The first five atom37 places (N, CA, C, CB, O) and aatype in JSON, in Angstrom:
{
  "aatype": [20, 20, 20, 20, 20, 20, 20, 20, 20, 20, 20, 20, 20, 20, 20, 20, 20, 20, 20, 20, 20, 20, 20, 20, 20, 20, 20, 20, 20, 20, 20, 20, 20, 20, 20, 20, 20, 20, 20, 20, 20, 20, 20, 20, 20, 20, 20, 20, 20, 20, 20, 20, 20, 20, 20, 20, 20, 20, 20, 20, 20, 20, 20, 20, 20, 20, 20, 20, 20, 20, 20, 20, 20, 20, 20, 20, 20, 20, 20, 20, 20, 20],
  "atom_mask": [
    [1, 1, 1, 1, 1],
    [1, 1, 1, 1, 1],
    [1, 1, 1, 1, 1],
    [1, 1, 1, 1, 1],
    [1, 1, 1, 1, 1],
    [1, 1, 1, 1, 1],
    [1, 1, 1, 1, 1],
    [1, 1, 1, 1, 1],
    [1, 1, 1, 1, 1],
    [1, 1, 1, 1, 1],
    [1, 1, 1, 1, 1],
    [1, 1, 1, 1, 1],
    [1, 1, 1, 1, 1],
    [1, 1, 1, 1, 1],
    [1, 1, 1, 1, 1],
    [1, 1, 1, 1, 1],
    [1, 1, 1, 1, 1],
    [1, 1, 1, 1, 1],
    [1, 1, 1, 1, 1],
    [1, 1, 1, 1, 1],
    [1, 1, 1, 1, 1],
    [1, 1, 1, 1, 1],
    [1, 1, 1, 1, 1],
    [1, 1, 1, 1, 1],
    [1, 1, 1, 1, 1],
    [1, 1, 1, 1, 1],
    [1, 1, 1, 1, 1],
    [1, 1, 1, 1, 1],
    [1, 1, 1, 1, 1],
    [1, 1, 1, 1, 1],
    [1, 1, 1, 1, 1],
    [1, 1, 1, 1, 1],
    [1, 1, 1, 1, 1],
    [1, 1, 1, 1, 1],
    [1, 1, 1, 1, 1],
    [1, 1, 1, 1, 1],
    [1, 1, 1, 1, 1],
    [1, 1, 1, 1, 1],
    [1, 1, 1, 1, 1],
    [1, 1, 1, 1, 1],
    [1, 1, 1, 1, 1],
    [1, 1, 1, 1, 1],
    [1, 1, 1, 1, 1],
    [1, 1, 1, 1, 1],
    [1, 1, 1, 1, 1],
    [1, 1, 1, 1, 1],
    [1, 1, 1, 1, 1],
    [1, 1, 1, 1, 1],
    [1, 1, 1, 1, 1],
    [1, 1, 1, 1, 1],
    [1, 1, 1, 1, 1],
    [1, 1, 1, 1, 1],
    [1, 1, 1, 1, 1],
    [1, 1, 1, 1, 1],
    [1, 1, 1, 1, 1],
    [1, 1, 1, 1, 1],
    [1, 1, 1, 1, 1],
    [1, 1, 1, 1, 1],
    [1, 1, 1, 1, 1],
    [1, 1, 1, 1, 1],
    [1, 1, 1, 1, 1],
    [1, 1, 1, 1, 1],
    [1, 1, 1, 1, 1],
    [1, 1, 1, 1, 1],
    [1, 1, 1, 1, 1],
    [1, 1, 1, 1, 1],
    [1, 1, 1, 1, 1],
    [1, 1, 1, 1, 1],
    [1, 1, 1, 1, 1],
    [1, 1, 1, 1, 1],
    [1, 1, 1, 1, 1],
    [1, 1, 1, 1, 1],
    [1, 1, 1, 1, 1],
    [1, 1, 1, 1, 1],
    [1, 1, 1, 1, 1],
    [1, 1, 1, 1, 1],
    [1, 1, 1, 1, 1],
    [1, 1, 1, 1, 1],
    [1, 1, 1, 1, 1],
    [1, 1, 1, 1, 1],
    [1, 1, 1, 1, 1],
    [1, 1, 1, 1, 1]
  ],
  "atom_positions": [
    [[60.51, 121.3, 89.68], [59.84, 122.58, 88.88], [60.81, 123.7, 88.81], [58.47, 123.18, 89.62], [61.31, 124.05, 89.88]],
    [[61.14, 124.27, 87.8], [61.73, 125.68, 87.5], [60.9, 126.57, 87.42], [62.42, 125.83, 86.38], [59.95, 126.65, 86.64]],
    [[61.33, 127.54, 88.53], [60.45, 128.54, 88.69], [60.46, 129.61, 87.55], [60.71, 129.11, 89.96], [61.55, 129.88, 87.06]],
    [[59.32, 130.26, 87.08], [59.06, 131.31, 86.17], [58.96, 132.6, 86.56], [58.05, 131.1, 85.58], [59.13, 133.55, 85.78]],
    [[58.63, 132.73, 87.98], [58.15, 134.09, 88.35], [58.61, 134.04, 89.81], [56.47, 134.4, 88.13], [58.68, 132.97, 90.41]],
    [[58.93, 135.24, 90.37], [59.32, 135.43, 91.87], [58.43, 136.67, 92.59], [61.02, 135.8, 91.97], [58.15, 137.74, 92.05]],
    [[58.19, 136.39, 93.47], [57.69, 137.49, 94.35], [58.58, 137.99, 95.23], [56.61, 137.12, 95.1], [59.11, 137.3, 96.11]],
    [[58.83, 139.28, 95.06], [59.89, 139.78, 95.67], [59.64, 141.27, 96.75], [60.84, 140.02, 94.46], [59.08, 142.32, 96.42]],
    [[60.14, 141.0, 97.83], [59.93, 141.95, 98.73], [60.97, 143.15, 98.52], [59.99, 141.32, 100.08], [62.15, 142.8, 98.48]],
    [[60.69, 144.58, 98.39], [61.69, 145.36, 98.11], [61.5, 146.51, 99.47], [61.55, 145.94, 96.46], [60.51, 146.63, 100.19]],
    [[62.68, 147.2, 99.52], [62.73, 147.87, 100.66], [62.21, 149.48, 100.29], [64.25, 147.7, 101.25], [63.01, 150.4, 100.13]],
    [[60.96, 149.59, 100.21], [60.24, 150.73, 99.85], [58.79, 150.61, 100.8], [60.01, 150.74, 98.12], [58.12, 149.67, 101.24]],
    [[58.74, 151.79, 100.84], [57.32, 151.96, 102.01], [56.15, 151.68, 101.13], [57.05, 153.72, 102.8], [55.3, 152.56, 101.0]],
    [[55.98, 150.38, 100.44], [54.57, 150.06, 99.78], [54.38, 148.62, 100.49], [54.56, 150.0, 97.87], [55.26, 147.85, 100.86]],
    [[53.0, 148.49, 100.58], [52.73, 146.9, 100.9], [52.75, 146.04, 99.96], [51.55, 146.61, 101.43], [52.46, 146.33, 98.8]],
    [[53.13, 144.73, 100.38], [53.17, 143.65, 99.47], [54.25, 143.31, 98.83], [52.39, 143.79, 98.61], [55.34, 143.79, 99.13]],
    [[54.09, 142.41, 97.83], [55.35, 142.04, 97.12], [55.25, 142.22, 95.42], [55.68, 140.46, 97.53], [54.14, 142.33, 94.9]],
    [[56.21, 142.22, 94.81], [56.44, 142.4, 93.45], [56.67, 141.3, 92.75], [57.39, 143.17, 93.23], [57.33, 140.39, 93.23]],
    [[56.2, 141.25, 91.64], [56.22, 139.98, 90.67], [57.4, 140.54, 89.66], [54.52, 139.59, 89.79], [57.35, 141.65, 89.12]],
    [[58.32, 139.72, 89.51], [59.73, 139.6, 88.55], [59.7, 138.03, 87.88], [61.39, 139.81, 89.67], [59.51, 136.94, 88.42]],
    [[59.95, 138.4, 86.47], [60.21, 137.15, 85.66], [61.72, 136.49, 86.22], [60.26, 137.6, 83.9], [62.54, 137.26, 86.72]],
    [[61.95, 135.34, 86.12], [63.08, 134.6, 86.65], [63.7, 134.3, 85.31], [62.72, 133.27, 87.6], [63.14, 133.46, 84.6]],
    [[64.8, 134.9, 84.9], [65.51, 134.46, 83.7], [65.93, 133.08, 83.53], [66.6, 135.18, 83.58], [66.37, 132.6, 84.57]],
    [[65.94, 132.31, 82.53], [66.22, 131.14, 82.23], [67.62, 130.55, 82.97], [66.23, 131.15, 80.81], [67.77, 129.54, 83.66]],
    [[68.45, 131.42, 82.62], [69.94, 131.22, 83.39], [70.03, 131.26, 84.8], [70.92, 132.26, 83.03], [70.93, 130.65, 85.38]],
    [[68.97, 132.07, 85.54], [68.91, 132.1, 86.9], [67.92, 130.99, 87.7], [68.52, 133.46, 87.18], [67.86, 130.89, 88.92]],
    [[67.18, 130.21, 86.77], [66.04, 129.43, 87.38], [66.51, 128.34, 88.2], [65.13, 128.87, 86.35], [65.88, 127.97, 89.2]],
    [[67.58, 127.82, 87.82], [68.18, 126.71, 88.55], [68.84, 127.02, 90.01], [69.24, 126.12, 87.64], [69.06, 126.17, 90.87]],
    [[69.1, 128.25, 90.1], [69.95, 128.69, 91.29], [69.19, 129.38, 92.38], [71.05, 129.64, 90.83], [69.55, 129.4, 93.55]],
    [[67.86, 130.09, 91.81], [67.48, 131.01, 92.84], [66.57, 130.17, 93.75], [66.75, 132.33, 92.24], [66.14, 129.07, 93.38]],
    [[66.31, 130.66, 94.86], [65.69, 130.28, 95.91], [65.0, 131.23, 96.96], [66.54, 129.58, 96.44], [65.56, 132.29, 97.27]],
    [[63.91, 130.9, 97.45], [63.24, 131.67, 98.55], [64.57, 132.2, 99.74], [61.96, 130.5, 99.32], [65.47, 131.47, 100.15]],
    [[64.39, 133.42, 100.03], [65.25, 133.79, 101.05], [66.59, 134.54, 100.38], [65.59, 132.47, 101.91], [67.4, 135.12, 101.12]],
    [[66.76, 134.5, 99.11], [67.91, 134.87, 98.6], [67.73, 136.52, 98.11], [68.29, 133.81, 97.43], [66.62, 136.93, 97.78]],
    [[68.88, 137.38, 98.09], [68.68, 138.67, 97.66], [68.87, 138.71, 96.26], [69.51, 139.6, 98.31], [69.71, 137.99, 95.72]],
    [[68.17, 139.45, 95.65], [68.04, 139.79, 94.0], [68.26, 141.01, 93.67], [66.74, 139.56, 93.37], [67.84, 141.86, 94.46]],
    [[68.9, 141.43, 92.56], [68.96, 142.94, 92.15], [67.67, 143.09, 91.04], [70.62, 143.37, 91.38], [67.62, 142.27, 90.12]],
    [[66.74, 144.03, 91.14], [65.78, 144.21, 90.18], [65.47, 145.68, 89.97], [64.58, 143.46, 90.55], [65.58, 146.5, 90.88]],
    [[65.09, 146.01, 88.69], [64.62, 147.56, 88.64], [63.25, 147.58, 88.92], [64.85, 148.3, 87.23], [62.51, 146.6, 88.88]],
    [[62.89, 148.92, 89.25], [61.72, 149.32, 89.93], [61.55, 150.65, 89.54], [61.75, 149.16, 91.38], [62.52, 151.39, 89.65]],
    [[60.3, 151.15, 89.04], [60.26, 152.3, 88.59], [61.06, 152.69, 87.32], [60.56, 152.99, 89.55], [61.27, 151.93, 86.38]],
    [[61.48, 154.03, 87.43], [62.31, 154.58, 86.34], [63.39, 153.65, 85.98], [62.89, 155.9, 86.72], [63.18, 152.6, 85.37]],
    [[64.71, 154.11, 86.42], [65.85, 153.3, 86.28], [66.46, 152.97, 87.49], [66.75, 153.88, 85.49], [67.69, 153.06, 87.58]],
    [[65.65, 152.53, 88.6], [66.44, 152.5, 89.88], [66.49, 151.04, 90.11], [65.77, 153.33, 91.15], [65.51, 150.35, 89.86]],
    [[67.46, 150.61, 90.5], [67.83, 149.36, 90.89], [67.97, 149.08, 92.45], [69.05, 149.11, 90.23], [68.74, 149.64, 93.23]],
    [[67.06, 148.12, 92.71], [66.99, 147.79, 94.19], [67.38, 146.45, 94.64], [65.68, 147.97, 94.66], [67.2, 145.61, 93.76]],
    [[67.87, 146.0, 95.76], [68.11, 144.74, 96.35], [66.78, 144.16, 96.95], [69.2, 144.88, 97.43], [66.26, 144.85, 97.83]],
    [[66.26, 143.21, 96.67], [65.13, 142.72, 97.07], [65.44, 141.27, 97.79], [64.19, 142.69, 95.87], [66.58, 140.81, 97.74]],
    [[64.35, 140.54, 98.48], [64.62, 139.48, 98.97], [63.48, 138.61, 98.33], [64.76, 139.57, 100.44], [62.3, 138.97, 98.42]],
    [[63.87, 137.42, 97.66], [62.81, 136.47, 97.02], [61.79, 135.9, 98.44], [63.77, 134.97, 96.1], [62.31, 135.45, 99.46]],
    [[60.44, 136.03, 98.25], [59.55, 135.64, 99.07], [58.61, 134.58, 98.55], [58.92, 136.71, 99.47], [57.92, 133.95, 99.35]],
    [[58.54, 134.34, 97.3], [58.07, 133.14, 96.79], [58.33, 133.04, 95.4], [56.72, 132.98, 97.04], [58.53, 134.04, 94.71]],
    [[58.34, 131.81, 94.92], [58.68, 130.98, 93.38], [57.48, 130.79, 93.01], [59.52, 129.46, 93.34], [56.68, 130.68, 93.94]],
    [[56.98, 130.71, 91.81], [55.74, 130.19, 91.19], [55.78, 130.34, 89.56], [54.47, 131.02, 91.81], [56.56, 131.01, 88.88]],
    [[54.97, 129.71, 89.27], [54.7, 129.58, 87.49], [53.27, 130.5, 87.33], [54.36, 127.55, 86.82], [52.65, 130.2, 86.31]],
    [[52.79, 131.33, 87.97], [51.3, 132.01, 87.68], [51.87, 133.29, 87.17], [50.14, 132.24, 89.13], [52.42, 134.11, 87.9]],
    [[51.7, 133.41, 85.79], [52.01, 134.54, 84.95], [50.9, 135.69, 85.44], [51.89, 134.1, 83.26], [49.7, 135.49, 85.61]],
    [[51.46, 136.71, 85.59], [50.47, 137.92, 85.78], [49.71, 138.21, 84.52], [51.24, 139.26, 86.21], [50.22, 138.14, 83.4]],
    [[48.42, 138.55, 84.78], [47.29, 138.95, 83.75], [47.23, 140.19, 83.38], [46.03, 138.7, 84.16], [46.85, 140.53, 82.26]],
    [[47.6, 141.03, 84.34], [47.41, 142.7, 84.03], [48.72, 143.27, 83.7], [46.81, 143.62, 85.36], [48.66, 144.47, 83.45]],
    [[49.99, 142.69, 83.63], [51.15, 143.36, 83.36], [52.16, 142.59, 82.87], [51.58, 143.98, 84.37], [52.13, 141.43, 83.28]],
    [[53.12, 142.9, 82.06], [54.44, 142.29, 81.89], [55.55, 142.49, 82.7], [54.86, 142.56, 80.81], [56.2, 143.53, 82.66]],
    [[55.82, 141.47, 83.5], [56.8, 141.84, 84.49], [58.12, 141.98, 84.24], [56.78, 141.07, 85.39], [58.47, 141.3, 83.26]],
    [[58.99, 142.59, 84.74], [60.36, 142.8, 84.52], [61.07, 141.73, 84.76], [60.86, 143.77, 85.21], [60.64, 140.96, 85.62]],
    [[62.26, 141.42, 84.12], [63.13, 140.31, 84.78], [64.18, 140.78, 85.9], [63.97, 139.58, 83.62], [64.63, 141.92, 86.02]],
    [[64.44, 139.75, 86.65], [65.31, 139.87, 87.9], [66.78, 140.03, 87.14], [65.18, 138.39, 89.05], [67.16, 139.31, 86.22]],
    [[67.32, 140.84, 87.56], [68.58, 141.31, 87.01], [69.85, 140.36, 87.23], [68.86, 142.66, 87.62], [70.68, 139.95, 86.43]],
    [[69.67, 140.1, 88.84], [71.01, 139.07, 89.07], [70.55, 138.51, 90.38], [72.73, 139.87, 89.22], [69.6, 139.02, 90.98]],
    [[71.27, 137.37, 90.88], [71.32, 136.78, 92.36], [72.28, 137.31, 92.97], [71.51, 135.34, 92.52], [73.26, 137.63, 92.3]],
    [[72.29, 137.55, 94.34], [73.34, 138.16, 95.18], [74.0, 137.08, 96.0], [72.76, 139.26, 96.09], [75.1, 137.32, 96.49]],
    [[73.38, 135.86, 96.2], [73.71, 135.17, 97.13], [74.03, 133.63, 96.3], [72.56, 135.27, 98.28], [73.63, 133.26, 95.2]],
    [[74.87, 132.96, 97.27], [74.91, 131.77, 96.74], [73.84, 130.71, 97.24], [76.2, 131.34, 96.95], [73.33, 129.82, 96.56]],
    [[73.54, 131.05, 98.82], [72.43, 130.4, 99.54], [71.61, 131.4, 100.05], [72.86, 129.49, 100.64], [71.94, 132.58, 99.95]],
    [[70.52, 131.03, 100.6], [69.22, 131.88, 101.21], [70.03, 132.59, 102.1], [67.86, 131.03, 102.01], [71.08, 132.08, 102.5]],
    [[69.63, 133.85, 102.52], [70.43, 134.56, 103.81], [69.13, 134.71, 104.8], [71.29, 136.32, 103.4], [69.4, 135.07, 105.95]],
    [[68.02, 134.53, 104.54], [66.76, 134.39, 105.36], [66.12, 133.1, 105.19], [65.75, 135.45, 105.02], [65.68, 132.75, 104.09]],
    [[66.04, 132.35, 106.27], [65.08, 131.19, 106.45], [63.58, 131.61, 106.08], [65.14, 130.67, 107.99], [63.09, 132.71, 106.32]],
    [[63.01, 130.66, 105.53], [61.32, 130.58, 105.2], [60.7, 131.02, 106.22], [60.65, 129.18, 104.93], [59.99, 131.98, 105.94]],
    [[60.68, 130.64, 107.56], [60.02, 131.31, 108.72], [60.29, 132.7, 109.07], [60.32, 130.62, 109.84], [59.39, 133.31, 109.64]],
    [[61.4, 133.33, 108.8], [61.73, 134.54, 109.32], [61.04, 135.54, 107.86], [63.62, 134.61, 109.72], [60.53, 136.64, 108.05]],
    [[61.15, 135.0, 106.69], [60.24, 135.73, 105.76], [58.9, 135.87, 105.89], [60.33, 135.28, 104.66], [58.39, 136.93, 105.53]],
    [[58.13, 134.85, 106.4], [56.67, 134.75, 106.72], [56.29, 135.85, 107.85], [56.32, 133.22, 107.25], [55.14, 135.94, 108.26]]
  ]
}
């Protein structure tokens, strides 16, 4: 399965994760536990952690794309992310 969407944890004082679209060129290398660059709000760019990968398209909004992956391998094990 090539994931289409990622749930990303951001370093913000907000609960939950945020849904981002995985660009086709990153879909073969993205994994849970990797750091990614994403836009949030206006023009701010944040480093987030991939919490989950899935193919469930959001119904209420159009997700922004992940800008880039910062790691070759996950930096956090799945157990620590949970």
